[in-house]
N, C-alpha and C positions, 0 to 999 in steps of 0.2 A: 784608407784602403777600401776598395769597393767590396760590396757583399759578394759580387761575382767571383772575386779573386780568393775569398776566404771560404767559400762554400763549394763543395763538389757539385758537378752538374746534376748528379742524381738527387741532390737535396733541394734543387731549385724547382718550384712548382711549374713554371713555364719559362724556359729560356728562349732566346730569340732564334729565328729560323736558321741563321748562319751558324749558331752554336749547336742546335739540335741535329742539323744535317751536315756538320762540317766534314765528316768523312766522305759523304756522297759528293759534296762540292769539290773536295780534293781530288777524288777519282775523275770527276767530270773535267776538271782543269787539266789533269795529267793526260787525258785522252782526247782533249778538244783540239782538233786540227783545222777546224773551220774558221772562216774569216770573222773577226770580231769588230763591231763598231768601235770607234774611238771612245775610250773611257769605260768600256765594258770589261768585266772580268771573265765572262764566258761569251761564246758565240750565241746567236739567236737559237740555233739548233740545240745547243747544250742547255740553254735556259728552258727550252721546251721539254727536254728530257728530264731536267730536274723537277719540273712541276708535274708532268704527266707520267713519269716513270720510265725506267729502262732496265728490264730484267737482266740483260747481259752484263750490265755494269753493277747490278745490285742496287739500283736507285729506285726508291719506292715512289708510288703514285701518291700525290699529296692533294691534288684538286680533282674533285669528281664532278662531272657535269658536261659542259659544252666545250669539247676540245678545240674546235675552230675559234672559239672566243679567246682562248689562250694565244693562239697564233696571231689573231688580230691585235691583241694587247701588246704582244712583243713587237710587232711591226710599228704600232703607234709610238712606242717608246723610243724607237730609232729615229723618229721624225721630229718635227717642230712643235706639234701639238701635244698637250698633256692627255692623260688617260683618265676618264671619268667612269667609275664602276658604280652602277645604280642597280637597285633591286630591293626585294622584300627583306626584312630583317632575317638574319640567320642563314643567308645564302652564301656565306664564305667570301664576301667582298674584301673584308679586311685581311683574311688569310691569303687571298690571291695577291693583294698588294704587298703583303709582307714577303711572300715567296718570290715575287718578281724583283723586289728591292734586294733581297738577299742574294739572288742569283746574278743580277746585273751589277750591283755595286758592292756586294759583300757586307752590306750594312743596312739593316731594316729599322734602325733606331731613330733615324732622322724623321720625326713625325710631329705634325701639328694636330692637336685634337680640337676640332671645331666645337665651340660652345657659345652660349649667349654672352659669355664673358671674354671671348677671344678678342684681343686688341691688335692694332697695327704693329705694336712692339713684338707680339708673338710671331708675327709673320716676317718682319724685317730684322730689327735689332733693338736692344735696349742698352742701358748703361749701368755699370757699377758706380753708383753715385759717390761713394767714398773716394774712389780713384779719380773720378771725374772732377771732383772739387779739389783734390790734391794736385793733380797733374794736368788737368784740362783734357779736352777730347783727344783720344789716342786709341790705337788698336788694342792696347792693354786694358783700357777702361771699357771697351765695348763688350757687350754680351750678345754674341751673334745668335740669331734664331736657327732652328733646324734648316729652314730654307736657305738662309745665308750660307750656312756651313755646306749644304749640298751644292750650291753654286760654286763655291771656292774649290771644293774637292771633286767636282764633276760627278755627283752621285744622284740617285733618285731620292726625292723627298715625298713623304706620304702626308696627305691632308685628309684626315678622317672626319666624316660627317660635316662636310663643308657647308651644307645648307642650314646648319644650326647657327652659323655665324650671321650677324646682322649684314644687310646688303652692302653697307658702306665698307665693311671689313672684307667681305668677299671681293669687292671690286679693287682692293689693293692688289689682288693677284693679276689684274688685267695687264698693267704695264710691265710687271715683273715677268710674265710669261711671254709677252710680245717682244720686249727689249732684251730679255735675258741678262738683266743687270740690276744692281741695287745702288741707289744714290745715297751717299752719306755726307750731307752738306757740312757737318761739323768737322770733317777731317780735311777740308781744304783740298790740297793737291791729290790726296788719296780718296777723293769723294766717290769715285766711280769703281764699283766692283763688278767685274764681268763673270758670267757663268762659264765654266770650263766644259769641254766635251764630256758627255755622259750625263749631264744634268737633265732632269725632267721631273714632272710632277704626276703622281698618281693620287687622285681624289676619290672619295667614296661619298655616296649620298643614299639615304634611305627613301624608298618610294613612298612610304607612309608619312615621311616628314616633308614632302615637297611643299606643302602649304605653310611650313614654318617660315622659311625665307626663300622665296623663289629666286633662282639665279638670273642675273641680267643676261640679255641676248649677247652682249659684248663678251661676257665671261664664258658663256656657253660655246662661243666660236673658238675659244682657245683650247677646247677639249674635244676629243673623240669620245662619244658616249657608247658604252657597252653595258647591256643589261644582263646581270647574273640571275638566272631563273632557278626556281626550286627544281629538285630532281623529281621526275615523273615516273621513271622506270622502277617498279616495285622491287624486283629482285636485286637491282643495282643498289637501291637505297638500303635494303636489308643487309646486304653485304658490307656496305659502308658503315652502317651503325654498329654492326658486329665487330668489324675490324677496329673501329675507333674505341669502342668500349673495352675490348680486350687489351688494346694498347694502353689505355688509361689505367686499367686494373693492374697490368704488368708494372707500370711505373709506381703504383701505390703498393706493390707487393701483396695484392689481395687476390686470393684464389676463389673463383666462383664458377660453377658449372652453368653454362649458358646454352640453351637450346635454340636452334634457328627458328622453330615454330613460334616461340614466345616473342622473339624480336620481330618476326613477321607480323604478329598480331599488333604490336605497337606501331609499326610502320604503316600498316593498313589503317589503323585508327587515325594517325596523323595525316596521311594522304587524303582520306575521305573528309575529315573535318576541314582540311586546308582547301580542298577543291569544292566542297559543298555538294558532293555527290558520292554515293556508294559505288562499289564495284558492280553492283547489279543495275545501276543507273537511276537509283532513287535519289531525288533531291533532298538535301538536309540543310539545316541552317548552319552557317559558318560562324564560329566564334571570332570576336574581334582580336583576341590574343594571338600571338605568333605561334603557328604550328609548323615550324621549320624543321629541317633535318638536324640542325644544331640543337634545337630543343629536344628532339627525339633522343639524341645522344645523351643529353643531360639527364633526361628522365631514366633512360636505360642504365646509365652509370650510377645514378643515385640509388636506383632500385637494386642494382648488383651489390652496392656497398651495404645496403640494408640486409640483403640475403646473406652476405658474408659475415657481418658483425652481429646481426640480430636474428638471423634465420639459420637454416640448415646448410647454407653454402650453395644452394641451388636457386637460380632466378626463376620466379614463377609469376603468373599474371597478378597475383595478390600484391606483390611489391610494386609492379608497374602501376596498378590502380592507385596505390597509396601515394606514389610520387607524382602521379598525374595532377594531383590537386595543386601543386606548386606552379604548374603551367596555366591551369584554368583560372585559378582565383588570383587575378592580378589587377585588372583595370575595371572591367565591366561586369557588374553583378549578373547581367543577363547571360553571360557566357556559361555560368554554371547550369542555368536552365537549358541552354542549347546542348551542352554535353550530356546532361541528364536525359534529355529527349533522345539523344543518339543511343544511350545505353538502354533506354526503355523500349526502343523500336529495333534498331539495327542489331545491337549486341544481343538483345533478348532473343531475337529470331535465330541468330547463329549459335547461341548457347544451347539450343535444343539439339544441335547436331555435333557440337565440338566441345570437348572437356575444357580446353584452354579458354575458349570464349565464355563458358559457364563460370569458370573460376574468376575470370575477369569481371563478369557482371556481378557475381555474388560479393566480391570484395568491394566493388564500387557502391553497391547497395548498402553495405555496412558503413561505408564512409560518408555517403551522401544520401541519407534517408529521405 
């Protein structure tokens, strides 16, 4: 029996999108009168509403950023080419691919995780060798990959971090995406498996990993590329971080008082270090570590938990400074110097005029002497 069936949804740390938003998907299906492509559970308009929100139906917004990008992604998945989402780490590429798969196919679990150890078997199929030896090649002895299952069921398959796979493994996808079929020579008359309507591929690639394994030109031609960019609107990002942190705290049954000015301070810090420029136009050194919106949410959530369980239940700049260490101290030792310089110059100047920035600087000085 699966863990999913023995645990309540509230006990699961992170359920799939189709489970988290099953009520929203049900409402969208019931009210969806628009034309649907073959194999799709929702019409393109309903898929868009699921991702970008619909207040009238009580559907929440789940992806924040470039709305036209969502439209282009939906259109791409109706066609013959796959969708390639590229961008900096933490820009919600995987989240967008999950949401698209949940809305279109009702199943976001058909996923291949690209790694240096990904093999052709992970992309096509493998065998249960006990059954293979006992019965010979058969459908029963076959272990189909997520891509194979998606072809048979007419669903979306997700290929995460495709550029982490060796080039020869990446190129296995070329014929699969062109011919829309898998050849299984061992099965004789049943050797050819065709993809059903609704099948397509959403792949993601990290811009910082482009040098790991560059995609071949032939494989690139099988995809439409869309770049998911960091959020630049300050007020928009503040609202997003606050909503996400409050949602996570609600799931954890943790009560914390969060002031908007404190979250705005965190977002300002992340945006300036990410862009290499302050709001006043002063150039600063950018750390190598990822300063994404997702990381800002992680810092704010960890700081809120610290305030809840180790503090007085109010999120302050002290907790933010404390949790910021986990973001800065990762790969490059010089990142600490760059962030210290930011505190010694930009934060120091603002601390003269603002109590929150003063508390932020004082806490950082105690942590990073």
